[in-house]
C-alpha positions as CSV (number, residue, x, y, z in Angstrom):
1,M,0.0,0.0,0.0
2,F,2.8,2.4,0.8
3,A,5.1,1.2,-2.1
4,R,6.6,4.0,-4.1
5,L,9.3,4.2,-6.7
6,P,12.8,5.1,-5.1
7,R,12.8,8.5,-6.8
8,R,9.4,9.3,-5.3
9,R,10.6,8.1,-1.9
10,K,13.3,10.7,-2.0
11,V,10.9,13.4,-3.2
12,A,8.4,12.5,-0.5
13,A,11.0,12.7,2.2
14,Q,12.1,16.1,1.0
15,I,8.5,17.5,0.8
16,L,7.6,16.0,4.2
17,T,10.0,18.5,5.7
18,L,8.6,21.2,3.3
19,F,5.1,20.6,4.5
20,S,6.0,21.4,8.1
21,M,7.4,24.7,6.9
22,L,5.0,25.9,4.2
23,W,4.3,29.1,6.0
24,V,8.0,30.1,5.7
25,A,7.5,30.6,2.0
26,A,5.7,33.9,2.5
27,C,7.9,37.0,2.1
28,Q,6.2,39.9,3.8
29,P,2.7,38.7,3.1
30,V,-0.1,41.2,2.8
31,S,-3.0,40.0,5.0
32,I,-6.4,41.1,3.7
33,S,-8.0,42.3,6.9
34,G,-11.4,43.6,7.6
35,D,-14.9,42.2,8.0
36,M,-16.2,40.8,4.8
37,G,-19.5,39.8,6.4
38,S,-21.4,37.4,4.3
39,A,-19.4,38.1,1.1
40,G,-19.4,35.3,-1.4
41,P,-21.1,34.3,-4.6
42,S,-24.8,33.4,-4.8
43,I,-25.1,29.9,-6.1
44,D,-27.7,27.6,-7.5
45,P,-27.5,24.5,-5.2
46,G,-29.0,22.4,-7.9
47,A,-26.4,23.2,-10.5
48,P,-22.7,22.2,-10.6
49,V,-20.5,24.3,-8.3
50,Q,-17.4,25.5,-10.1
51,V,-14.3,25.0,-8.0
52,A,-10.9,26.2,-9.1
53,L,-8.0,24.0,-7.8
54,L,-4.7,25.9,-7.9
55,V,-1.7,23.6,-7.8
56,P,2.1,24.3,-8.1
57,S,2.7,22.3,-11.3
58,G,4.7,24.0,-14.1
59,S,7.6,25.2,-11.9
60,G,10.0,22.7,-13.4
61,D,10.5,21.0,-10.0
62,P,9.4,17.4,-9.9
63,S,8.4,17.8,-6.2
64,D,5.8,20.4,-7.3
65,D,4.4,18.1,-10.0
66,F,4.2,15.2,-7.5
67,L,2.4,17.4,-5.0
68,S,0.1,18.7,-7.7
69,Q,-1.0,15.3,-8.7
70,N,-1.6,14.3,-5.1
71,L,-3.8,17.3,-4.6
72,E,-5.8,16.7,-7.7
73,N,-6.2,13.0,-6.9
74,A,-7.5,13.8,-3.4
75,A,-9.9,16.4,-4.7
76,R,-11.4,14.0,-7.2
77,L,-11.6,11.3,-4.6
78,A,-13.6,13.7,-2.4
79,I,-15.9,14.6,-5.3
80,S,-16.6,10.9,-5.8
81,D,-17.7,10.7,-2.2
82,L,-20.3,13.5,-2.4
83,T,-24.0,12.7,-2.6
84,G,-26.4,15.1,-4.2
85,V,-23.8,17.7,-5.0
86,R,-22.0,18.2,-8.3
87,I,-18.6,19.8,-8.5
88,D,-17.1,21.2,-11.7
89,L,-13.4,21.0,-10.8
90,R,-11.0,23.0,-13.0
91,I,-7.2,22.8,-12.5
92,Y,-4.9,25.9,-12.7
93,A,-1.1,25.7,-12.5
94,T,0.6,28.4,-10.5
95,A,4.2,27.2,-11.3
96,A,4.9,27.9,-7.6
97,N,5.1,31.6,-8.6
98,P,3.1,34.3,-6.8
99,V,2.8,36.4,-10.0
100,Q,1.3,33.4,-11.9
101,A,-0.8,32.4,-8.9
102,A,-2.4,35.9,-9.0
103,S,-2.9,35.7,-12.7
104,V,-4.6,32.2,-12.7
105,A,-6.7,33.1,-9.7
106,Q,-8.1,36.1,-11.7
107,Q,-8.5,33.8,-14.8
108,A,-10.4,31.3,-12.6
109,V,-12.8,33.9,-11.4
110,A,-13.3,35.1,-15.0
111,D,-14.0,31.5,-16.0
112,G,-16.8,31.4,-13.4
113,A,-15.1,29.9,-10.3
114,Q,-17.3,30.2,-7.3
115,I,-14.5,29.3,-4.8
116,I,-10.8,28.7,-5.1
117,L,-9.0,25.8,-3.5
118,G,-5.3,26.3,-3.1
119,P,-2.6,27.5,-3.8
120,L,-0.1,25.5,-1.8
121,Y,2.7,27.9,-0.9
122,A,2.0,30.9,1.4
123,E,3.3,33.6,-0.9
124,D,1.3,32.2,-3.8
125,A,-1.9,31.9,-1.7
126,N,-1.4,35.5,-0.5
127,A,-1.0,36.8,-4.0
128,A,-4.0,34.9,-5.3
129,G,-6.2,36.2,-2.4
130,V,-5.1,39.8,-3.1
131,A,-5.8,39.4,-6.8
132,V,-9.4,38.3,-6.3
133,A,-10.3,40.1,-3.1
134,G,-12.7,42.5,-4.9
135,S,-14.7,39.6,-6.3
136,G,-16.0,38.2,-3.0
137,I,-14.5,34.8,-4.0
138,S,-13.0,32.9,-1.0
139,V,-9.6,31.3,-1.3
140,L,-9.1,28.1,0.8
141,S,-5.4,27.8,0.7
142,F,-3.3,24.8,1.6
143,S,-0.8,26.9,3.6
144,N,-0.5,26.8,7.3
145,N,0.9,30.3,7.6
146,P,-1.5,32.4,9.8
147,T,0.0,35.7,8.6
148,I,-1.7,35.4,5.2
149,A,-5.1,34.5,6.7
150,G,-8.0,37.0,6.8
151,G,-10.5,38.6,4.6
152,N,-11.1,36.2,1.7
153,V,-8.1,34.0,2.4
154,F,-8.3,30.9,4.7
155,V,-5.5,28.5,5.6
156,L,-6.4,24.8,5.7
157,G,-3.0,23.6,7.0
158,P,-2.6,22.7,10.7
159,T,-1.4,25.7,12.7
160,F,1.0,26.0,15.6
161,R,-1.6,27.9,17.6
162,N,-4.1,25.1,17.3
163,T,-1.5,22.5,18.4
164,A,-0.1,24.6,21.3
165,D,-3.6,25.3,22.6
166,R,-4.6,21.7,22.6
167,L,-1.4,20.6,24.5
168,V,-1.6,23.4,27.1
169,R,-5.3,22.7,27.8
170,Y,-4.4,19.0,28.3
171,G,-1.5,20.1,30.6
172,A,-3.8,22.3,32.7
173,R,-5.9,19.2,33.5
174,N,-2.9,17.2,34.4
175,G,-0.9,19.4,36.7
176,I,1.4,21.2,34.2
177,D,1.3,24.8,35.1
178,S,4.6,26.3,34.2
179,Y,6.5,26.1,30.9
180,M,10.0,26.8,29.6
181,I,9.7,27.6,25.9
182,V,12.6,26.4,23.9
183,H,12.9,27.4,20.2
184,A,15.4,27.7,17.3
185,D,16.5,31.2,16.4
186,D,14.9,31.0,12.9
187,L,11.5,32.2,11.6
188,Q,9.7,28.9,12.3
189,G,11.1,28.8,15.8
190,A,9.9,32.4,16.5
191,V,6.4,31.7,15.2
192,G,6.2,28.5,17.3
193,R,7.5,30.4,20.3
194,D,4.8,33.0,20.1
195,A,2.1,30.4,19.6
196,I,3.2,28.5,22.7
197,A,3.5,31.7,24.8
198,S,0.0,32.8,23.7
199,A,-1.5,29.4,24.5
200,V,0.2,29.2,27.9
201,R,-1.1,32.7,28.9
202,N,-4.5,32.3,27.5
203,N,-5.0,29.1,29.5
204,G,-3.9,30.6,32.8
205,A,-0.5,28.9,33.0
206,T,2.9,30.5,33.4
207,V,5.8,31.1,31.0
208,A,8.7,30.2,33.3
209,G,11.2,31.5,30.7
210,I,12.2,31.4,27.0
211,Q,15.4,29.9,25.7
212,S,16.7,29.8,22.1
213,Y,19.5,28.1,20.2
214,A,21.3,28.5,16.9
215,L,19.8,26.0,14.4
216,S,22.8,23.8,14.0
217,Q,24.2,20.7,15.7
218,Q,26.9,22.7,17.5
219,G,24.5,25.5,18.3
220,I,22.2,23.1,20.1
221,L,25.0,21.4,21.9
222,D,26.4,24.8,23.1
223,A,23.0,25.9,24.2
224,A,21.9,22.7,26.0
225,P,23.6,23.4,29.4
226,R,22.2,26.9,29.5
227,I,18.7,25.7,28.6
228,A,18.8,22.8,31.2
229,G,20.2,25.1,33.9
230,A,17.5,27.8,33.3
231,T,14.7,25.2,33.3
232,N,15.9,23.6,36.5
233,A,16.4,26.9,38.2
234,A,12.9,28.1,37.2
235,G,11.4,24.8,38.5
236,A,9.3,24.6,35.2
237,D,6.9,21.7,35.0
238,A,7.6,21.2,31.3
239,V,9.9,22.3,28.5
240,F,7.8,23.1,25.4
241,M,10.0,22.7,22.2
242,T,9.3,23.9,18.7
243,A,11.9,21.4,17.2
244,G,11.0,19.1,14.3
245,V,11.9,15.5,13.9
246,N,13.7,16.1,10.5
247,A,16.0,18.8,12.0
248,D,16.7,19.8,15.5
249,L,14.6,17.5,17.7
250,P,16.8,14.4,17.7
251,I,19.8,16.5,18.8
252,L,17.9,18.6,21.4
253,A,16.1,15.5,22.9
254,T,19.5,13.9,23.4
255,A,21.5,17.0,24.5
256,L,19.1,18.3,27.1
257,P,19.0,15.1,29.3
258,E,22.8,14.8,28.9
259,A,23.0,18.4,30.2
260,G,21.0,17.5,33.3
261,L,17.4,18.1,32.4
262,S,15.5,15.1,33.4
263,P,12.4,14.1,31.3
264,V,11.2,12.3,34.4
265,S,10.8,15.5,36.5
266,T,10.3,17.9,33.7
267,R,7.9,16.9,31.0
268,F,9.1,17.3,27.4
269,I,6.4,18.7,25.1
270,G,6.6,19.0,21.3
271,L,4.9,21.4,18.9
272,T,5.6,19.1,16.0
273,R,4.6,15.5,15.1
274,W,7.1,13.3,16.9
275,N,6.0,10.2,15.1
276,A,6.7,11.6,11.6
277,T,9.8,9.4,11.6
278,P,10.0,6.1,13.5
279,Q,13.6,6.8,14.7
280,A,12.4,9.7,16.8
281,L,10.3,7.4,19.0
282,A,13.5,5.7,20.3
283,L,15.0,8.9,21.6
284,P,15.3,8.7,25.4
285,G,14.4,12.3,25.9
286,L,11.0,11.9,24.3
287,Q,9.8,8.9,26.4
288,N,6.7,10.0,28.4
289,G,6.7,13.4,26.7
290,L,3.6,14.9,25.0
291,F,2.8,15.8,21.5
292,A,-0.4,16.2,19.4
293,L,-1.5,14.3,16.3
294,P,-4.6,14.1,14.2
295,D,-7.4,11.5,14.5
296,Q,-5.5,8.3,13.5
297,Q,-8.6,6.3,12.6
298,M,-9.8,9.0,10.1
299,T,-6.2,9.4,8.8
300,A,-5.9,5.6,8.2
301,I,-9.3,5.5,6.4
302,F,-8.3,8.3,4.0
303,E,-4.8,6.8,3.3
304,S,-6.3,3.3,2.6
305,R,-9.0,4.7,0.2
306,Y,-6.4,6.9,-1.6
307,A,-4.0,4.0,-2.0
308,A,-6.8,1.8,-3.3
309,A,-7.7,4.4,-5.9
310,Y,-4.3,5.5,-7.0
311,G,-1.9,2.7,-6.1
312,E,0.3,4.5,-3.6
313,A,0.0,6.4,-0.3
314,P,-0.9,10.1,-0.4
315,H,1.5,12.8,0.6
316,P,0.3,14.4,3.9
317,V,-0.6,17.6,2.2
318,A,-3.1,15.8,-0.2
319,G,-5.7,15.5,2.5
320,L,-6.1,19.2,2.6
321,A,-7.5,19.1,-1.0
322,Y,-10.0,16.4,0.1
323,D,-10.9,18.5,3.2
324,G,-11.6,21.6,1.0
325,I,-13.9,19.7,-1.3
326,A,-15.6,18.0,1.6
327,A,-16.4,21.3,3.3
328,I,-17.7,22.8,0.0
329,G,-19.8,19.8,-0.6
330,A,-21.3,19.8,2.9
331,L,-22.2,23.5,2.6
332,V,-23.8,23.2,-0.8
333,A,-25.8,20.1,0.3
334,Q,-27.6,22.3,2.8
335,G,-29.3,23.9,-0.2
336,G,-28.7,27.6,0.5
337,A,-27.8,30.2,-2.2
338,N,-25.2,31.6,0.3
339,A,-23.5,28.2,0.8
340,L,-20.1,29.6,-0.1
341,S,-20.4,32.9,1.8
342,R,-17.8,33.7,4.5
343,A,-20.5,33.3,7.1
344,A,-21.3,29.7,5.9
345,L,-17.6,28.7,5.6
346,T,-17.1,29.7,9.3
347,Q,-20.0,27.8,10.7
348,G,-19.3,26.7,14.2
349,Q,-20.0,23.0,13.9
350,G,-17.2,22.6,11.3
351,F,-16.6,19.7,9.0
352,Q,-15.4,16.1,8.9
353,G,-12.0,15.9,7.1
354,T,-9.3,13.3,6.4
355,T,-7.7,13.8,9.8
356,G,-10.8,14.4,11.8
357,I,-13.0,17.4,12.5
358,F,-12.0,20.9,11.5
359,R,-13.5,24.3,11.2
360,L,-12.6,27.6,9.6
361,L,-12.4,30.6,11.9
362,S,-13.4,34.2,11.3
363,D,-9.7,35.3,11.3
364,G,-9.0,33.0,8.4
365,T,-7.2,30.3,10.4
366,N,-8.6,26.9,11.4
367,E,-9.2,24.7,14.4
368,R,-8.6,21.0,14.1
369,G,-9.5,18.2,16.5
370,L,-6.3,16.7,17.8
371,A,-5.3,13.8,20.0
372,V,-2.7,14.1,22.7
373,A,-0.1,11.3,22.7
374,T,3.0,10.2,24.5
375,V,5.9,7.8,23.8
376,R,6.2,4.7,25.9
377,G,8.6,1.9,25.0
378,N,9.3,3.5,21.7
379,Q,5.6,3.4,20.8
380,V,3.0,6.0,20.4
381,V,0.3,5.9,23.1
382,I,-2.8,8.0,22.8
383,L,-3.6,9.7,26.1
384,D,-6.6,11.8,25.1
385,P,-8.3,10.9,21.8
386,A,-9.1,13.4,19.1
387,P,-12.7,14.8,19.6
388,R,-15.4,13.9,17.1
389,S,-17.3,17.1,17.5
390,F,-16.5,20.6,18.7
391,G,-18.6,20.5,21.8
392,G,-15.7,19.4,23.9
393,F,-12.8,20.3,21.7
394,G,-9.6,21.2,23.4
395,S,-11.0,20.5,26.9
């Protein structure tokens, strides 16, 4: 089921790291702020809904072509699952270029698109959103960069804020009241730091301190004694790290215990998916730590269905295209002419997606139902399952 040609294995490994950093692609994004109210096209629920899917093909990079095919495959799979709703899906290539993304977004609207799904990269999504802002057409981008969200642009990708809030809420119920925030001194680390700090303060906990490190092996090794000393001196209940499994996490999770920070007395918590690589689960520093992950049952169902349809496992980003179509289909099925309005898109009950429940928020970001997990004996153990409705989400 997960068989893939060797070249594609390499491509998939490269873009797995890319997916966790899609928001970094934005260069000084222009967020479209303001209340757009119920802006959106009036549709005929009985007629096909025209959806423009913007994908990064045409850039000359095989990774972009691979991602584009995954996104289109997932979108078509979602369309086949709809009942009583017809989708006219039209594909537009952005070439992973913001100028072309803006151009094809305008062309899609001129062609009659009633909603735009994509683009993938944050800078492209921002450009597309700006280009069609005056049309009232919403852009459901695949980015997870919150700085481009707002106005007619939504981000479907999982956000640091969502993950941090879920983990801190769980911690509040389990005696974790003070956090040392540990982050790399790059853009992703800074955004993660701010998301953690906001979640801690918003949930009534305490930021015991903030420590950073240069994003290199030597930089982490040099900083580890300082971080361990500051954490122990502050008496923090947990150290909340922004590190990723494909970069700094393995070094940090090894160096901190060696520097005298005990995972037994100070809980290690991660902002990223620790189970993204099996090797990470063997790291001593991560045993009994906490991290969040999507609804594994729903994820497995999607992966199985995609593999059955297309002969290989989907890239993680592909599920976002399915989610976008699923949300559009659910809204149109309600039979209202304003099904694709901003007010409809941000309905509180949300939608069922490939990784569990999700909903779009009025600020253009999203909220996803996540499980809280730990590592025991080099295995992932679910401590608090992902919710199946938003009634008790994040509690």
